[in-house]
C-alpha positions in Angstrom: -31.6 -115.3 238.9 -28.6 -114.3 237.4 -26.9 -113.1 234.5 -23.6 -112.4 234.6 -22.4 -111.4 230.9 -18.2 -111.6 229.8 -16.2 -110.9 227.3 -16.7 -106.9 226.0 -14.8 -104.7 225.5 -12.9 -102.7 222.2 -12.8 -104.5 218.6 -11.1 -103.7 215.9 -13.6 -102.6 212.6 -13.9 -106.2 210.6 -13.2 -107.8 214.2 -14.0 -110.6 216.0 -15.6 -111.0 220.4 -17.5 -112.9 221.9 -19.8 -112.5 224.4 -20.1 -115.3 227.4 -23.7 -114.7 229.8 -23.4 -117.3 232.7 -27.0 -117.9 233.8 -27.8 -119.9 237.3 -30.5 -119.3 240.1 -32.9 -121.1 237.0 -33.1 -124.0 234.9 -31.5 -122.5 232.0 -32.4 -125.6 229.5 -36.7 -124.6 229.5 -35.9 -120.8 228.7 -35.0 -119.5 225.6 -32.4 -115.9 225.6 -32.4 -113.9 224.2 -29.4 -110.9 223.2 -30.1 -107.4 223.2 -28.1 -103.5 223.0 -29.0 -100.1 223.4 -26.4 -98.0 222.0 -26.0 -93.9 223.6 -28.6 -91.9 223.2 -30.7 -95.7 221.0 -33.6 -97.0 222.9 -32.6 -100.7 224.1 -33.1 -103.2 221.0 -33.5 -107.0 219.9 -29.9 -109.4 218.8 -30.7 -113.0 218.5 -32.7 -115.4 220.7 -31.5 -119.5 221.2 -34.4 -121.8 222.1 -35.0 -123.3 224.7 -32.9 -126.6 222.9 -31.0 -124.4 220.6 -32.5 -126.0 217.6 -34.0 -122.6 216.3 -32.3 -119.6 216.6 -33.1 -115.4 215.3 -31.4 -112.2 214.0 -32.3 -109.2 213.8 -30.9 -107.9 209.6 -28.9 -105.6 210.9 -26.9 -108.7 211.8 -27.7 -111.7 210.1 -24.8 -113.4 208.9 -22.7 -111.5 211.6 -23.7 -112.7 214.5 -23.9 -116.3 215.5 -25.7 -117.2 219.5 -25.6 -120.4 220.8 -26.1 -122.1 224.3 -24.4 -124.8 225.9 -26.9 -126.4 228.2 -24.2 -128.5 230.4 -22.9 -125.2 231.3 -26.1 -123.0 231.7 -24.0 -120.4 229.6 -24.9 -117.9 226.6 -22.8 -116.8 223.9 -22.5 -114.3 220.9 -19.9 -114.3 218.4 -19.6 -111.3 216.5 -17.8 -110.9 213.9 -17.5 -108.3 210.9 -17.9 -106.0 213.8 -18.9 -101.9 212.4 -18.6 -98.9 214.3 -22.5 -99.3 214.4 -22.9 -102.4 216.5 -20.8 -100.3 219.3 -22.8 -100.7 222.1 -24.4 -102.2 226.0 -24.8 -105.7 225.3 -27.6 -107.4 227.6 -28.5 -111.2 228.1 -31.7 -111.1 229.0 -34.0 -114.7 230.4 -37.2 -115.8 228.2 -40.2 -114.7 230.5 -42.2 -118.6 230.3 -40.5 -121.7 229.5 -40.8 -123.7 226.5 -41.7 -120.4 224.3 -40.9 -118.3 221.8 -43.6 -116.4 221.6 -42.6 -112.1 220.7 -38.8 -113.1 221.2 -37.9 -109.6 220.0 -40.1 -107.4 222.7 -38.6 -106.4 225.8 -41.2 -107.4 227.8 -40.9 -111.0 226.7 -38.0 -110.9 229.0 -38.3 -111.0 232.9 -34.4 -111.4 234.1 -31.8 -108.8 232.5 -27.7 -109.1 232.5 -25.9 -105.9 233.3 -24.4 -105.4 230.3 -21.3 -105.8 228.9 -20.2 -102.8 226.1 -18.6 -102.7 222.8 -16.7 -100.3 221.6 -16.2 -101.0 217.8 -13.3 -98.0 216.3 -10.6 -98.2 214.7 
């Protein structure tokens, strides 16, 4: 299993970025996928999750209405569109594969995910 994030970088407050996560080594279309982030000195936290088919999504309150998670099962890629970025969005962002197929239970728990990408840095600053 391999998860490779891309699309990170520097953005101004109010700006936008789109993250991608290229997945391989498993049947991508059978697993829910999540995005998490970790700011310096803080614990890794849930950002967003999407079901295996893409019909169901859920977001942390801190990003709801600004971020959109989506997936392309034909291309084995997960996305996170981030709009109206704030300085507090600055963090290392990770994509993660849900441990069990066809399952979205306890989507906010880190232990529910068994594979993680290496992370991509997002810095929001003027």
